[in-house]
Every structure is written in C-alpha cells, then in structure tokens.
C-alpha positions as CSV (number, residue, x, y, z in Angstrom):
1,M,-26.0,143.1,-51.7
2,Q,-28.6,140.4,-51.1
3,P,-27.5,136.9,-51.4
4,F,-28.4,134.9,-54.7
5,I,-29.4,131.4,-54.0
6,K,-32.7,130.3,-56.5
7,E,-34.7,132.4,-58.5
8,T,-38.6,130.9,-60.1
9,G,-39.8,133.5,-62.5
10,L,-41.4,134.7,-65.8
11,V,-39.1,135.0,-68.6
12,A,-38.8,137.5,-71.4
13,P,-37.7,137.9,-74.6
14,V,-35.5,140.3,-76.4
15,D,-34.8,138.3,-79.2
16,R,-31.7,140.3,-81.0
17,V,-28.2,140.2,-81.4
18,N,-25.4,142.8,-80.3
19,V,-28.0,144.2,-77.3
20,D,-25.6,147.7,-76.2
21,T,-25.5,149.1,-73.3
22,D,-27.0,152.2,-75.0
23,A,-29.6,150.4,-76.3
24,I,-29.8,148.5,-72.8
25,I,-29.8,152.5,-71.1
26,P,-29.8,155.4,-73.3
27,K,-26.8,158.1,-72.8
28,Q,-29.4,160.6,-71.8
29,F,-30.2,158.6,-68.7
30,L,-26.9,158.5,-67.1
31,K,-27.3,162.2,-65.9
32,R,-28.2,160.4,-62.2
33,I,-26.4,160.3,-60.0
34,E,-28.1,157.3,-57.7
35,R,-28.0,153.9,-58.4
36,S,-32.3,153.0,-58.0
37,G,-34.6,154.7,-60.9
38,F,-33.2,153.1,-64.3
39,G,-35.7,150.1,-64.5
40,Q,-38.2,152.8,-66.1
41,F,-35.9,154.1,-68.3
42,L,-34.3,150.0,-69.6
43,F,-34.4,149.3,-73.7
44,F,-36.2,153.1,-74.0
45,E,-35.4,153.7,-77.5
46,W,-37.2,150.3,-78.3
47,R,-40.2,150.4,-75.5
48,W,-40.8,154.1,-76.8
49,D,-41.8,155.9,-80.0
50,E,-41.2,159.4,-80.6
51,K,-44.5,160.9,-79.9
52,G,-44.0,159.0,-75.6
53,N,-46.2,155.9,-76.9
54,E,-45.6,152.3,-76.7
55,I,-44.6,150.1,-79.5
56,P,-47.1,147.2,-78.9
57,E,-44.9,144.9,-80.7
58,F,-42.1,145.2,-78.5
59,S,-41.9,142.0,-75.8
60,L,-41.4,144.4,-72.4
61,N,-44.3,146.1,-73.4
62,Q,-47.0,142.7,-74.2
63,P,-48.5,142.1,-70.6
64,R,-47.9,138.4,-71.0
65,Y,-44.1,139.9,-69.4
66,K,-45.5,142.3,-67.0
67,G,-42.9,141.1,-63.9
68,S,-40.0,138.4,-65.9
69,S,-37.4,138.0,-63.9
70,I,-35.3,136.7,-66.4
71,L,-34.6,137.8,-68.9
72,I,-33.5,136.0,-72.2
73,S,-31.7,137.0,-75.6
74,R,-28.7,136.6,-78.1
75,A,-24.7,136.7,-79.0
76,N,-22.9,139.2,-77.4
77,F,-25.8,141.0,-74.9
78,G,-24.6,143.9,-72.8
79,C,-21.5,144.9,-76.1
80,G,-20.8,149.0,-76.6
81,S,-19.4,151.2,-74.3
82,S,-18.6,150.2,-70.1
83,R,-21.1,152.0,-68.5
84,E,-22.1,150.4,-65.2
85,H,-25.4,151.9,-65.8
86,A,-26.4,149.3,-67.9
87,P,-27.2,146.2,-64.8
88,W,-28.2,149.2,-63.3
89,A,-31.1,149.3,-64.9
90,I,-31.4,145.5,-65.7
91,L,-31.8,144.7,-61.8
92,D,-33.9,148.1,-61.2
93,Y,-36.6,147.2,-63.7
94,G,-36.5,143.7,-62.0
95,F,-34.5,141.4,-64.2
96,K,-32.0,139.2,-61.7
97,V,-30.8,136.7,-64.5
98,V,-29.9,137.4,-68.1
99,I,-29.3,134.2,-70.3
100,A,-27.2,134.2,-73.9
101,P,-24.9,132.6,-75.6
102,S,-22.2,135.1,-75.2
103,F,-21.8,138.3,-73.3
104,A,-19.7,141.6,-73.3
105,D,-17.2,141.3,-70.5
106,I,-17.2,144.0,-69.2
107,F,-20.9,144.1,-68.9
108,Y,-20.6,140.5,-67.6
109,N,-18.7,141.4,-64.5
110,N,-20.8,144.5,-63.5
111,C,-23.4,141.6,-63.5
112,F,-21.9,140.4,-60.2
113,K,-20.9,143.3,-58.6
114,N,-25.2,143.9,-58.8
115,G,-26.0,140.7,-57.5
116,I,-27.0,139.9,-61.4
117,L,-26.7,136.2,-62.7
118,P,-25.6,136.4,-66.3
119,I,-25.5,132.4,-67.6
120,K,-23.8,131.5,-70.5
121,L,-25.7,128.5,-73.2
122,S,-24.6,127.1,-76.4
123,E,-26.8,129.2,-78.9
124,E,-29.1,125.9,-78.9
125,Q,-29.9,126.1,-75.4
126,V,-31.1,129.5,-76.3
127,E,-33.3,128.6,-78.4
128,E,-35.1,126.4,-77.3
129,L,-35.3,128.8,-73.7
130,F,-36.6,131.3,-76.4
131,Q,-38.9,128.2,-78.8
132,R,-40.7,127.2,-74.6
133,T,-41.6,130.8,-73.3
134,N,-42.8,131.8,-77.3
135,A,-45.2,128.9,-77.2
136,N,-46.1,128.5,-73.3
137,E,-47.7,131.6,-71.6
138,G,-46.6,132.3,-68.4
139,Y,-43.2,130.4,-68.9
140,K,-41.3,130.5,-65.7
141,L,-37.7,129.0,-65.4
142,T,-36.2,128.3,-62.3
143,V,-32.5,129.1,-62.2
144,D,-30.4,127.9,-59.1
145,L,-27.4,128.5,-58.2
146,E,-26.0,126.2,-55.6
147,N,-26.6,123.1,-58.3
148,K,-26.2,125.4,-61.4
149,A,-28.5,124.0,-62.7
150,I,-32.1,126.2,-64.9
151,T,-35.2,123.5,-65.5
152,D,-38.8,124.0,-66.4
153,E,-42.4,123.2,-65.4
154,L,-42.2,120.7,-68.4
155,G,-39.5,118.4,-67.6
156,L,-36.5,120.9,-68.9
157,R,-33.2,121.2,-67.3
158,I,-29.7,122.5,-68.2
159,E,-26.7,122.6,-66.6
160,F,-24.4,125.8,-66.7
161,D,-20.9,126.8,-65.5
162,L,-19.6,129.2,-63.7
163,D,-16.9,130.6,-62.3
164,E,-16.8,129.3,-58.8
165,H,-15.3,132.5,-57.3
166,R,-18.3,134.3,-59.0
167,R,-20.5,131.7,-57.9
168,Q,-19.8,132.0,-54.2
169,F,-19.8,136.5,-54.6
170,L,-23.3,135.9,-55.5
171,L,-24.4,133.0,-52.7
172,Q,-22.9,135.5,-50.0
173,G,-24.4,138.3,-51.7
174,L,-21.2,139.9,-51.7
175,D,-20.0,142.9,-53.9
176,D,-16.3,144.5,-53.6
177,I,-16.3,146.4,-50.7
178,G,-17.8,143.0,-48.9
179,L,-15.7,141.0,-49.7
180,T,-12.4,143.6,-49.0
181,L,-14.7,143.8,-45.3
182,K,-14.8,139.5,-44.5
183,H,-11.0,140.8,-44.1
184,A,-11.8,143.9,-41.5
185,D,-10.2,142.6,-38.7
186,A,-7.3,141.6,-40.5
187,I,-7.0,144.8,-42.6
188,S,-7.7,146.7,-38.2
189,A,-4.8,144.5,-36.5
190,Y,-2.3,145.3,-40.4
191,E,-2.9,149.0,-39.8
192,A,-2.3,149.0,-35.6
193,K,0.6,147.2,-35.9
194,H,2.2,149.7,-38.8
195,Q,1.0,153.0,-36.3
196,A,2.6,151.3,-33.7
197,R,6.0,150.5,-35.8
198,L,5.7,154.2,-36.8
199,A,5.3,155.4,-33.7
200,N,8.5,153.3,-32.2
201,S,10.5,154.5,-35.4
202,F,10.4,158.7,-34.5
C-alpha cells in the first residue's frame, strides 16, 4: 500500500445523504475476485440509465469533475452492507480522500485498510466545501495528513481530527499484513524458540 502524505486534487461532489455501499458498487459487480477494475462501476446506477447512456446530471459525468481525487458527500456515507468492494471501487476510480460529516463504521475502517483517507468534518464545514466546489470550476483542495489540515487556493484552512494509530497507518502505507510484517523478526524469534521447546520435550 502506498504511503499517504499529502494530496492535492480536484474535488467532486456527491450531494446525497446515506450513500450506501450498494449505490457505491452495485451487487451485480461483486463477482470479481481481484481488487482492481471496480472503478468503472462506481455509482453505476447513478451514472448510466437503463439503456447504458450517461446521465449528464450526475456529477461524475460532468467534464468539470473528470480526474477528481477528492470526493465530498453528506452524512452517513458508506452505510449499508459491509462489502469491502466499496472502497476498492472508490480507490480504483481515482479517489484518495472522501470528506463527509459522518461515515458508517465498517466502511470507515475499510478505507484505512485500502489507503483511502476518510475525513469527518462538521455539517457546516462540508456545506462550505460544497459551495466552493459548485462556485469554482476546477476547484482543488490540498489535504495534508502530516499536519491534519485541508487548504485551498482561496484562503481556506480547515483542521481535522484523526486517531493517531490510523494516521500512522496511512503515513507509513501499512495495511494489516504490513503492520504484522513490521514485527517479522520478533515473530520468527518466537517461532524458533517455540520449535526448540517442542524438540526438547520429546
């Protein structure tokens, strides 16, 4: 997993509350066994109609939001089923940061395991980001994880809170396996000692 230090990127809005994981990645696309390739199906039923035509009103289909790496949305983002495919789809599409007032717990935890930074801000702060995004085509944010701050080129600065353990997870590019491998020497030493104890018991 790549370390996350700082991200400067275009902002795309999904102005809906209770965005559930089935909307993020519909169940018919969960048959894939690899983690890649899910981005093309992100928000599938909001991006295309029944005939396969793009729905132009949806933000991700609008040219001004193409190539965005920062997603903003409303409260309770990632609710619904616990499918890890949801953060896979978000990351594969190109989003590295998701900002919302609140997240479903399982989705929130899965983001860190997949190198995505989910940031909780107040309703008022998120509303300001929506207003700035809508008013300024090509609107960008810089998310600085080291300093726990969000800034733009118009003078905005918002500081955010994040559990230090999770912050270090992202800064060091660690997932659960990577965290375990940091203790590989200690694990090997324990296993060698245990094997020796077993050998001496016979």
